[in-house]
C-alpha angles and dihedrals in degrees: 000000000000117000118226116248121243115241099183142029134044127293115250110262094024109148091221094056097092093045093048091048092053092049092051093043091051092049092048094049094046091054099042095069094076089047090057092045092051089053091052097251107149124214118243114259125215134176131220133190131180098244102098093251109137104187142022101057121159117207112250095026112153115271096011129123118226118214134178125234121194109151143014118204126181124166104307096343129089139177130197113190121207129195097220143023090246091054090047093053093045092043092051091053092046092046093051092050091046095048091051087066088063096047 
């Protein structure tokens, strides 16, 4: 029985595998943000203030700075937070479709 030849991907054990994975992951994550925005998925908003208080912030509080958070990437791990179950379900479908483009 003749085995089919592989035309894409990286051989197991290849020293470039991790680097190639990170390049593709970074490109995918940088280009998925507009996909989420077009679908109406809003980024999470947080507020910070230089007064050593860690929790209990209300958006729009005087003197605070609001910032958006949409993804956390570290090495080969990633997290995409969503503000609702509906956004999570839609985001998961959109992310899967988007990542297939980077197969």
